DRENTORKOL-3810 file (N, C-alpha, C; in nm, 4 decimals):
REM DRENTORKOL-3810
@n.u->13.1624; n.v->10.1372; n.w->18.3691; ca.u->13.0653; ca.v->10.0843; ca.w->18.4610; c.u->12.9294; c.v->10.1524; c.w->18.4433
@n.u->12.9331; n.v->10.2793; n.w->18.4106; ca.u->12.8087; ca.v->10.3536; ca.w->18.3928; c.u->12.7309; c.v->10.3007; c.w->18.2720
@n.u->12.8008; n.v->10.2623; n.w->18.1665; ca.u->12.7339; ca.v->10.2095; ca.w->18.0474; c.u->12.6707; c.v->10.0736; c.w->18.0769
@n.u->12.7368; n.v->9.9920; n.w->18.1580; ca.u->12.6808; ca.v->9.8622; ca.w->18.1946; c.u->12.5536; c.v->9.8815; c.w->18.2761
@n.u->12.5570; n.v->9.9735; n.w->18.3709; ca.u->12.4362; ca.v->10.0024; ca.w->18.4488; c.u->12.3237; c.v->10.0532; c.w->18.3599
@n.u->12.3564; n.v->10.1332; n.w->18.2590; ca.u->12.2547; ca.v->10.1826; ca.w->18.1655; c.u->12.1933; c.v->10.0670; c.w->18.0868
@n.u->12.2776; n.v->9.9722; n.w->18.0419; ca.u->12.2260; ca.v->9.8581; ca.w->17.9661; c.u->12.1380; c.v->9.7689; c.w->18.0537
@n.u->12.1753; n.v->9.7520; n.w->18.1799; ca.u->12.0937; ca.v->9.6722; ca.w->18.2718; c.u->11.9592; c.v->9.7403; c.w->18.2956
@n.u->11.9614; n.v->9.8712; n.w->18.3168; ca.u->11.8363; ca.v->9.9446; ca.w->18.3368; c.u->11.7485; c.v->9.9388; c.w->18.2120
@n.u->11.8095; n.v->9.9463; n.w->18.0957; ca.u->11.7351; ca.v->9.9362; ca.w->17.9704; c.u->11.6712; c.v->9.7986; c.w->17.9563
@n.u->11.7458; n.v->9.6944; n.w->17.9930; ca.u->11.6922; ca.v->9.5583; ca.w->17.9862; c.u->11.5769; c.v->9.5393; c.w->18.0841
@n.u->11.5865; n.v->9.5939; n.w->18.2020; ca.u->11.4816; ca.v->9.5772; ca.w->18.3032; c.u->11.3530; c.v->9.6499; c.w->18.2669
@n.u->11.3601; n.v->9.7485; n.w->18.1791; ca.u->11.2408; ca.v->9.8213; ca.w->18.1364; c.u->11.1657; c.v->9.7512; c.w->18.0233
@n.u->11.2235; n.v->9.6454; n.w->17.9685; ca.u->11.1601; ca.v->9.5737; ca.w->17.8576; c.u->11.0418; c.v->9.4920; c.w->17.9074
@n.u->10.9489; n.v->9.4565; n.w->17.8167; ca.u->10.8367; ca.v->9.3705; ca.w->17.8569; c.u->10.8852; c.v->9.2298; c.w->17.8933
@n.u->10.8016; n.v->9.1599; n.w->17.9647; ca.u->10.8390; ca.v->9.0273; ca.w->18.0139; c.u->10.8675; c.v->8.9293; c.w->17.9006
@n.u->10.7903; n.v->8.9338; n.w->17.7926; ca.u->10.8119; ca.v->8.8397; ca.w->17.6835; c.u->10.9490; c.v->8.8608; c.w->17.6184
@n.u->10.9944; n.v->8.9850; n.w->17.6113; ca.u->11.1251; ca.v->9.0128; ca.w->17.5532; c.u->11.2358; c.v->8.9619; c.w->17.6449
@n.u->11.2200; n.v->8.9826; n.w->17.7748; ca.u->11.3192; ca.v->8.9318; ca.w->17.8698; c.u->11.3292; c.v->8.7802; c.w->17.8623
@n.u->11.2138; n.v->8.7127; n.w->17.8550; ca.u->11.2134; ca.v->8.5677; ca.w->17.8454; c.u->11.2784; c.v->8.5199; c.w->17.7156
@n.u->11.2461; n.v->8.5856; n.w->17.6051; ca.u->11.3045; ca.v->8.5479; ca.w->17.4766; c.u->11.4555; c.v->8.5613; c.w->17.4796
@n.u->11.5047; n.v->8.6722; n.w->17.5286; ca.u->11.6481; ca.v->8.6967; ca.w->17.5334; c.u->11.7168; c.v->8.5970; c.w->17.6258
@n.u->11.6618; n.v->8.5771; n.w->17.7431; ca.u->11.7246; ca.v->8.4858; ca.w->17.8396; c.u->11.7240; c.v->8.3413; c.w->17.7904
@n.u->11.6110; n.v->8.2969; n.w->17.7344; ca.u->11.6029; ca.v->8.1591; ca.w->17.6869; c.u->11.6924; c.v->8.1333; c.w->17.5665
@n.u->11.6976; n.v->8.2267; n.w->17.4734; ca.u->11.7831; ca.v->8.2035; ca.w->17.3569; c.u->11.9307; c.v->8.2102; c.w->17.3941
@n.u->11.9660; n.v->8.2993; n.w->17.4842; ca.u->12.1049; ca.v->8.3062; ca.w->17.5299; c.u->12.1425; c.v->8.1787; c.w->17.6049
@n.u->12.0550; n.v->8.1319; n.w->17.6911; ca.u->12.0812; ca.v->8.0087; ca.w->17.7654; c.u->12.0901; c.v->7.8882; c.w->17.6716
@n.u->11.9988; n.v->7.8778; n.w->17.5760; ca.u->12.0024; ca.v->7.7660; ca.w->17.4806; c.u->12.1294; c.v->7.7693; c.w->17.3971
@n.u->12.1694; n.v->7.8862; n.w->17.3561; ca.u->12.2914; ca.v->7.8978; ca.w->17.2774; c.u->12.4134; c.v->7.8545; c.w->17.3575
@n.u->12.4201; n.v->7.8939; n.w->17.4821; ca.u->12.5347; ca.v->7.8558; ca.w->17.5662; c.u->12.5325; c.v->7.7068; c.w->17.5965
@n.u->12.4168; n.v->7.6532; n.w->17.6320; ca.u->12.4089; ca.v->7.5113; ca.w->17.6695; c.u->12.4382; c.v->7.4214; c.w->17.5504
@n.u->12.3761; n.v->7.4471; n.w->17.4358; ca.u->12.3933; ca.v->7.3586; ca.w->17.3217; c.u->12.5281; c.v->7.3748; c.w->17.2526
@n.u->12.6017; n.v->7.4800; n.w->17.2841; ca.u->12.7353; ca.v->7.4924; ca.w->17.2265; c.u->12.8429; c.v->7.4412; c.w->17.3218
@n.u->12.8010; n.v->7.3864; n.w->17.4357; ca.u->12.8979; ca.v->7.3358; ca.w->17.5333; c.u->12.9643; c.v->7.2087; c.w->17.4819
@n.u->13.0683; n.v->7.1676; n.w->17.5495; ca.u->13.1445; ca.v->7.0501; ca.w->17.5064; c.u->13.0645; c.v->6.9216; c.w->17.5212
@n.u->12.9634; n.v->6.9196; n.w->17.6060; ca.u->12.8802; ca.v->6.8001; ca.w->17.6224; c.u->12.8035; c.v->6.7673; c.w->17.4944
@n.u->12.7614; n.v->6.8691; n.w->17.4214; ca.u->12.6849; ca.v->6.8504; ca.w->17.2982; c.u->12.7700; c.v->6.8678; c.w->17.1731
@n.u->12.9006; n.v->6.8711; n.w->17.1857; ca.u->12.9861; ca.v->6.9050; ca.w->17.0722; c.u->12.9923; c.v->6.7975; c.w->16.9649
@n.u->12.9569; n.v->6.6740; n.w->16.9967; ca.u->12.9667; ca.v->6.5664; ca.w->16.8981; c.u->12.8492; c.v->6.5635; c.w->16.8010
@n.u->12.7412; n.v->6.6279; n.w->16.8341; ca.u->12.6219; ca.v->6.6226; ca.w->16.7497; c.u->12.6049; c.v->6.7523; c.w->16.6717
@n.u->12.6028; n.v->6.7425; n.w->16.5390; ca.u->12.5813; ca.v->6.8655; ca.w->16.4606; c.u->12.4402; c.v->6.9220; c.w->16.4770
@n.u->12.3441; n.v->6.8371; n.w->16.5162; ca.u->12.2082; ca.v->6.8852; ca.w->16.5377; c.u->12.2046; c.v->6.9877; c.w->16.6509
@n.u->12.2696; n.v->6.9571; n.w->16.7619; ca.u->12.2717; ca.v->7.0492; ca.w->16.8751; c.u->12.3526; c.v->7.1748; c.w->16.8444
@n.u->12.4571; n.v->7.1604; n.w->16.7661; ca.u->12.5343; ca.v->7.2778; ca.w->16.7257; c.u->12.4490; c.v->7.3697; c.w->16.6378
@n.u->12.3690; n.v->7.3109; n.w->16.5494; ca.u->12.2785; ca.v->7.3903; ca.w->16.4665; c.u->12.1720; c.v->7.4606; c.w->16.5484
@n.u->12.1173; n.v->7.3895; n.w->16.6482; ca.u->12.0179; ca.v->7.4497; ca.w->16.7371; c.u->12.0797; c.v->7.5671; c.w->16.8130
@n.u->12.2039; n.v->7.5505; n.w->16.8556; ca.u->12.2731; ca.v->7.6580; ca.w->16.9267; c.u->12.2878; c.v->7.7817; c.w->16.8391
@n.u->12.3234; n.v->7.7618; n.w->16.7143; ca.u->12.3411; ca.v->7.8756; ca.w->16.6243; c.u->12.2086; c.v->7.9399; c.w->16.5870
@n.u->12.1024; n.v->7.8606; n.w->16.5764; ca.u->11.9698; ca.v->7.9189; ca.w->16.5522; c.u->11.9230; c.v->8.0018; c.w->16.6719
@n.u->11.9509; n.v->7.9540; n.w->16.7922; ca.u->11.9149; ca.v->8.0315; ca.w->16.9117; c.u->11.9924; c.v->8.1626; c.w->16.9150
@n.u->12.1191; n.v->8.1582; n.w->16.8771; ca.u->12.1975; ca.v->8.2821; ca.w->16.8723; c.u->12.1421; c.v->8.3768; c.w->16.7665
@n.u->12.0975; n.v->8.3222; n.w->16.6530; ca.u->12.0401; ca.v->8.4062; ca.w->16.5476; c.u->11.9124; c.v->8.4748; c.w->16.5962
@n.u->11.8288; n.v->8.4027; n.w->16.6705; ca.u->11.7071; ca.v->8.4629; ca.w->16.7252; c.u->11.7434; c.v->8.5730; c.w->16.8241
@n.u->11.8450; n.v->8.5485; n.w->16.9059; ca.u->11.8929; ca.v->8.6480; ca.w->17.0013; c.u->11.9357; c.v->8.7755; c.w->16.9291
@n.u->12.0184; n.v->8.7618; n.w->16.8250; ca.u->12.0678; ca.v->8.8796; ca.w->16.7540; c.u->11.9569; c.v->8.9489; c.w->16.6743
@n.u->11.8622; n.v->8.8735; n.w->16.6197; ca.u->11.7492; ca.v->8.9364; ca.w->16.5495; c.u->11.6626; c.v->9.0171; c.w->16.6455
@n.u->11.6405; n.v->8.9634; n.w->16.7647; ca.u->11.5596; ca.v->9.0358; ca.w->16.8632; c.u->11.6240; c.v->9.1691; c.w->16.8981
@n.u->11.7547; n.v->9.1681; n.w->16.9198; ca.u->11.8215; ca.v->9.2942; ca.w->16.9500; c.u->11.8341; c.v->9.3826; c.w->16.8261
@n.u->11.8380; n.v->9.3231; n.w->16.7078; ca.u->11.8379; ca.v->9.4032; ca.w->16.5859; c.u->11.7086; c.v->9.4813; c.w->16.5707
@n.u->11.5958; n.v->9.4158; n.w->16.6015; ca.u->11.4679; ca.v->9.4853; ca.w->16.5975; c.u->11.4578; c.v->9.5898; c.w->16.7078
@n.u->11.5156; n.v->9.5587; n.w->16.8232; ca.u->11.5088; ca.v->9.6519; ca.w->16.9355; c.u->11.5860; c.v->9.7808; c.w->16.9073
@n.u->11.6999; n.v->9.7696; n.w->16.8403; ca.u->11.7836; ca.v->9.8858; ca.w->16.8125; c.u->11.7607; c.v->9.9414; c.w->16.6714
@n.u->11.6367; n.v->9.9364; n.w->16.6222; ca.u->11.6058; ca.v->9.9874; ca.w->16.4891; c.u->11.6347; c.v->10.1359; c.w->16.4757
@n.u->11.6279; n.v->10.2094; n.w->16.5849; ca.u->11.6493; ca.v->10.3541; ca.w->16.5766; c.u->11.7940; c.v->10.3877; c.w->16.5434
@n.u->11.8872; n.v->10.2997; n.w->16.5786; ca.u->12.0275; ca.v->10.3178; ca.w->16.5448; c.u->12.0586; c.v->10.2233; c.w->16.4287
@n.u->12.0615; n.v->10.2769; n.w->16.3079; ca.u->12.0697; ca.v->10.1954; ca.w->16.1883; c.u->12.1966; c.v->10.1112; c.w->16.1825
@n.u->12.3103; n.v->10.1667; n.w->16.2223; ca.u->12.4368; ca.v->10.0935; ca.w->16.2162; c.u->12.4364; c.v->9.9733; c.w->16.3108
@n.u->12.3927; n.v->9.9936; n.w->16.4327; ca.u->12.3876; ca.v->9.8840; ca.w->16.5295; c.u->12.2891; c.v->9.7774; c.w->16.4833
@n.u->12.1751; n.v->9.8194; n.w->16.4324; ca.u->12.0749; ca.v->9.7254; ca.w->16.3840; c.u->12.1283; c.v->9.6417; c.w->16.2682
@n.u->12.1963; n.v->9.7051; n.w->16.1747; ca.u->12.2541; ca.v->9.6319; ca.w->16.0609; c.u->12.3597; c.v->9.5335; c.w->16.1086
@n.u->12.4393; n.v->9.5724; n.w->16.2072; ca.u->12.5398; ca.v->9.4810; ca.w->16.2613; c.u->12.4747; c.v->9.3593; c.w->16.3267
@n.u->12.3699; n.v->9.3811; n.w->16.4046; ca.u->12.3005; ca.v->9.2683; ca.w->16.4666; c.u->12.2392; c.v->9.1763; c.w->16.3608
@n.u->12.1787; n.v->9.2339; n.w->16.2575; ca.u->12.1192; ca.v->9.1507; ca.w->16.1525; c.u->12.2255; c.v->9.0769; c.w->16.0716
@n.u->12.3412; n.v->9.1372; n.w->16.0524; ca.u->12.4502; ca.v->9.0696; ca.w->15.9814; c.u->12.5016; c.v->8.9507; c.w->16.0620
@n.u->12.5168; n.v->8.9692; n.w->16.1911; ca.u->12.5610; ca.v->8.8583; ca.w->16.2764; c.u->12.4542; c.v->8.7497; c.w->16.2801
@n.u->12.3273; n.v->8.7871; n.w->16.2810; ca.u->12.2189; ca.v->8.6885; ca.w->16.2776; c.u->12.2211; c.v->8.6107; c.w->16.1467
@n.u->12.2483; n.v->8.6777; n.w->16.0353; ca.u->12.2569; ca.v->8.6086; ca.w->15.9066; c.u->12.3733; c.v->8.5095; c.w->15.9051
@n.u->12.4847; n.v->8.5481; n.w->15.9628; ca.u->12.5990; ca.v->8.4567; ca.w->15.9720; c.u->12.5632; c.v->8.3358; c.w->16.0576
@n.u->12.4931; n.v->8.3580; n.w->16.1678; ca.u->12.4515; ca.v->8.2478; ca.w->16.2541; c.u->12.3558; c.v->8.1538; c.w->16.1816
@n.u->12.2645; n.v->8.2095; n.w->16.1036; ca.u->12.1716; ca.v->8.1256; ca.w->16.0275; c.u->12.2470; c.v->8.0443; c.w->15.9226
@n.u->12.3422; n.v->8.1056; n.w->15.8552; ca.u->12.4228; ca.v->8.0338; ca.w->15.7567; c.u->12.4995; c.v->7.9194; c.w->15.8228
@n.u->12.5610; n.v->7.9457; n.w->15.9378; ca.u->12.6352; ca.v->7.8412; ca.w->16.0084; c.u->12.5429; c.v->7.7321; c.w->16.0611
@n.u->12.4221; n.v->7.7699; n.w->16.1004; ca.u->12.3250; ca.v->7.6694; ca.w->16.1470; c.u->12.2828; c.v->7.5792; c.w->16.0334
@n.u->12.2611; n.v->7.6357; n.w->15.9154; ca.u->12.2250; ca.v->7.5538; ca.w->15.7989; c.u->12.3381; c.v->7.4580; c.w->15.7650
@n.u->12.4602; n.v->7.5072; n.w->15.7700; ca.u->12.5748; ca.v->7.4194; ca.w->15.7435; c.u->12.5826; c.v->7.3068; c.w->15.8472
@n.u->12.5602; n.v->7.3387; n.w->15.9722; ca.u->12.5690; ca.v->7.2382; ca.w->16.0773; c.u->12.4547; c.v->7.1377; c.w->16.0690
@n.u->12.3349; n.v->7.1842; n.w->16.0367; ca.u->12.2194; ca.v->7.0952; ca.w->16.0341; c.u->12.2147; c.v->7.0068; c.w->15.9100
@n.u->12.2475; n.v->7.0609; n.w->15.7949; ca.u->12.2300; ca.v->6.9855; ca.w->15.6707; c.u->12.3578; c.v->6.9249; c.w->15.6162
@n.u->12.4708; n.v->6.9817; n.w->15.6468; ca.u->12.5955; ca.v->6.9283; ca.w->15.5937; c.u->12.6815; c.v->6.8630; c.w->15.7007
@n.u->12.6410; n.v->6.8729; n.w->15.8271; ca.u->12.7200; ca.v->6.8178; ca.w->15.9371; c.u->12.6821; c.v->6.6797; c.w->15.9646
END
């Protein structure tokens, strides 16, 4: 519980543009990956691109911890690859 409170406090100290970016990309990723949009590969691709932006933002934020940053960038690369597959081959 203490770690969750620390993460919340860390998030609240961020600038407004970062909070908006994180919240909007997380919301877009959740909404466009829902079952309502599951029939369209375009929306699935948009969802994965939003997730990639989310993970890249946190990858840049955690640059001081190289391992965590590399993990976030690796997940973002996977999301971009899946988005390309969904957008162009779906």
